[in-house]
C-alpha positions in Angstrom: 288.8 18.2 -58.3 287.9 14.5 -58.5 285.4 12.7 -59.0 284.4 8.8 -59.0 281.5 7.2 -59.8 280.3 3.7 -59.9 278.0 2.3 -61.5 276.9 -1.8 -62.1 275.1 -2.7 -58.7 271.1 -5.1 -58.3 269.8 -7.3 -57.2 270.9 -11.5 -57.5 270.8 -14.5 -57.3 273.2 -16.5 -55.4 276.2 -18.0 -58.0 274.7 -14.7 -60.3 276.8 -12.0 -62.1 277.3 -8.7 -61.4 280.2 -6.0 -62.9 281.1 -2.9 -61.2 282.1 0.1 -63.6 284.3 2.9 -61.8 284.7 6.4 -64.1 287.3 8.9 -62.6 286.9 13.0 -63.7 288.1 16.2 -63.7 292.0 17.1 -62.8 293.3 13.9 -63.0 297.1 13.4 -63.7 298.5 10.4 -62.9 296.1 7.8 -61.2 299.1 4.9 -59.0 295.9 2.7 -59.0 292.0 2.3 -58.5 290.3 -0.6 -56.5 287.1 -1.7 -54.6 285.9 -1.8 -51.0 283.0 -3.0 -49.2 280.8 -2.3 -46.8 277.9 -5.1 -45.4 274.9 -3.9 -42.5 276.7 -3.8 -39.8 280.7 -4.2 -40.3 283.3 -1.6 -41.2 284.3 -1.1 -44.8 286.8 -4.0 -46.0 289.0 -4.0 -49.3 288.5 -6.3 -51.9 290.5 -5.8 -55.1 292.9 -3.2 -56.9 295.2 -2.9 -59.6 298.0 -0.3 -60.0 298.8 1.9 -63.5 301.5 -1.0 -64.1 298.6 -3.7 -63.8 299.7 -5.8 -61.0 295.6 -6.8 -59.0 295.7 -7.9 -55.6 292.5 -9.2 -54.1 291.0 -9.9 -50.6 291.4 -13.8 -49.8 287.0 -14.4 -50.0 286.7 -13.2 -53.8 290.2 -14.7 -55.4 288.9 -17.3 -58.1 285.6 -15.2 -58.7 286.7 -11.8 -59.2 288.7 -10.5 -61.3 289.3 -6.5 -62.0 290.4 -4.3 -65.2 291.2 -1.1 -65.6 291.7 0.9 -68.6 293.7 3.8 -67.8 293.6 5.8 -71.2 289.8 6.1 -69.8 290.2 6.9 -65.7 287.4 3.1 -65.8 287.9 0.6 -64.2 285.5 -2.5 -64.0 285.1 -5.4 -61.0 283.5 -8.5 -62.7 282.2 -10.4 -60.1 281.0 -14.3 -60.6 279.5 -16.7 -58.2 278.2 -14.3 -56.2 277.6 -15.6 -52.0 275.3 -13.7 -50.1 277.7 -12.8 -47.8 278.8 -10.7 -51.2 275.7 -8.5 -50.4 277.7 -5.0 -49.4 277.1 -1.3 -50.4 280.3 -1.4 -53.3 282.6 2.0 -53.2 285.5 2.6 -56.2 288.5 3.9 -54.7 291.4 5.9 -56.4 294.1 6.9 -55.8 296.4 10.1 -57.1 297.6 12.2 -54.7 294.9 11.8 -52.1 292.4 9.1 -51.8 288.8 9.5 -53.3 285.9 7.9 -52.9 282.7 7.9 -54.8 280.2 7.3 -53.3 278.8 3.6 -53.5 276.5 1.0 -55.4 274.5 -1.5 -53.7 275.0 -5.0 -54.5 272.3 -7.9 -53.0 273.1 -11.0 -53.5 269.6 -13.8 -52.4 270.8 -16.9 -51.5 
């Protein structure tokens, strides 16, 4: 059994910053990749960023240059530093952990006011 817990969401003004955290625990032997997705009201869940166990990163075009993903393999933890936030970044952010299967966290709300 694998547990995935996110934290760090909140309310911020346009141009502000937030840092999301995600920790995986349980029966974990080797995490392939950890990443973030988001879902805005009325929209489908979309990819934001991910980092592999070798440190390879990938970002959605909409967040490149503003968001930075980082990871501590020893702690099975991933962070998403979000800078220059925009109202369109408002969404529930979900952590995704790929081991043999995919595991999701419960989500954390990020709201950016204009």
